[in-house]
N, C-alpha and C positions, 0 to 999 in steps of 0.2 A: 749197245746205244740205247738201247732202254734202259739198261739200269742209270747208263750216264743223264738222259732226260729226268727218271723219279729221284737220284740222286739230284738233280738241279730244282725241279720242287719242293722234293726238300727243304733244302739250304733256301728256299723264298722261304717259305714253309716258317721257316726255326723250328724246323722239325725235327729227330731221329728218326730214319728209315728201318727197315728188316726185313729181309727176306726171307717172308715164310717158306720158303717149296717154289721148286722150279717153276718160273712165270707168277710170281705172286708175294706179293710185295707188303708193305704193312707202313704205317706212313701214321706217327700220334701228332698230334697238333693240340693247342689252344681251339674250344667253338669259335670264337672270334676270329680266329688267325683260315678254320677249316672251310667257315661258311662266309671269307670273304672270298676263297682262290674258289670255293661252285660255285658262286655266283659272281663271279670275275669271265672277261672277255677271255684272259690264260687260261681257261680250264677247254671253251671251243679250239683254241689255238693249240695245245698241247693234241687234244686228239685226232683234231684237223694233221697237227705232224706227223703222231702212228700213223693214219691212214696212208698218206702221200710219202712219206720219204723211207718208212721203218710197213707203211703193210700188213701193219699190225691193226687185230680188235678189239678192243678195250676195255674190261667191264673196269665200274671199283665203286666197290659199296664205303661208304660212311658211317659211324655210329657216332652215336653222342649215350654219354650214361654219367651216373654221380661216380663209378674210377673205370679203372684203366681196363680192365676185365670186362666189366661190363658193358661198354664202349665197344674193347673189341670184339665182342657178344655182336651186337646190335648191327656190326661195320656185319660180318658175318652173314647175319640173318639179310639185308639187306645185297648184299653181293650175289646173294641169293637169286634175289632179284632179276638185276645187272642182270646173271644171265644168261635167261628163258630170253636172252636178245642176242641170238648165238651169232649171229651172222652179221651183225652192226655193233657200234661202240653209243653201252647205255654206262649211265650213272646214278647210281641212288643212293640217297641219306632216310637212317631210325634213329629217330630224338630218344629223345632217353625215355618218353612213356607213350616209346614203341608204335610213333607215326611214321609209316614210308612214305617217301615223297620224292619224286620220281616219274619217269628219270630226266634229271637234269637239264638234259642236251636235247630234250624235246619240248612237247606238251607236259607240262606239268602237270600228275594227276597226285593224289593221299588217299592212304585209307590208309586203319586204322588193322595191327596186328593184335593187340590186344586192349581190353574197352570195359569198364566196368558203370556202361551208358544200357539201364535198364530197359530200356524200350529195344533195342540197338539187340542185345544176347535174347531178347521175344523174341524177335522175329527171324533170331539165328535157332536158336532152336525150334523154333515151328515145322521153319523150312529147312530144316536141315542143312545147313548153308555154316556157310565158316565164317566167322566175328571177321574176318577180313574181305570174303567178298560183300556179306549186308553192306559190312561200308563204305568197297568199291562203287555198287550202287547205288548208295545215301548222295557219296560225290558226285556223279553220272546225275540224278533224281536231281541236285541246289545246280550244277554248270549248265542244268535240259534248262529252270527257272519256271519248270510245271511243265514244261513244253512237252505236247507228245510223240512218240520217239518212238519206229521201228527195230523188228529185231537184226538189223542189219547195221544201225549209227550204233545201237549197245555193241555189238561183234565186234565194233571196230575201234568201239573205248575202250570194250575188259581185251580188244587185243583176242580172241578164240572164235571159234566157224561159227556159223551163221547156229548151226544142227544145235550149238552148245547153250546159243542166249536163248534159244527156242525152248530148251526143259525149262531153262535157269527162269526163263517169264512164268511158263507152267505152274511152275512151284510155288511163288511168288501170288503168279492168281489164286492159285486155290487155296490158302491162307487170305485171300482178301485183301494181298498189299499194292494188290495192282489190278489195273481193271482195263478193258477194251473201249476208249472212246473214237475206235473211225478208220477208215482205210486211205489207203495209197498206192493209185497208180503210174508207175514207178515211167514206165512206154508204155508206147502202144496195144503191145502185144503181153502179154502173164497176166499172171495172179496178181490180183492187190495185193497190199502187201498191207498185215494187222499194222494200226498206231495206236498205244498204248501210253495208261501215266501213271506212275507209284506214287502209292503214299505210304511211306519206312519212316516218318519222324512221325 
């Protein structure tokens, strides 16, 4: 039944479908047809069908590129990020410029896995963080419009543990890319949370 649904999808996109391995399929198409599908209600309907009827979790990685080979490689990278959400549907898209967008079926985030921006490379080098992590932090700061944040908010955005978020903050504070600007008392009891502001641009 799953293969029939994917065949139906490929027919709607006017694209060929190829079975790569058990449970993994490749659908080829133009960037226009793929974007039309990714940002339409059809995507959510397909995912809902797999949840309700097939009781399956679907991970989709889409990639664009100058060649079919490059597009497939980018799709595999996007699929890697989609699979991080093991127990829920996830759809990620990687552009030809190596920008990751997703999950498209949730609150959409973007980050780069490759960059030529000198400031981003400088931050990554000084903090010993990956380009992907630095661009995620830059996107987080941009979404907050320079408002203060706690490590709890950062951990929720990055989908990592609070301790990992605290270690991340320690690294960027040490290199002067963030500072503590206040405290927040979340409950009547318990320790106050530090409030930070980042400057990564």
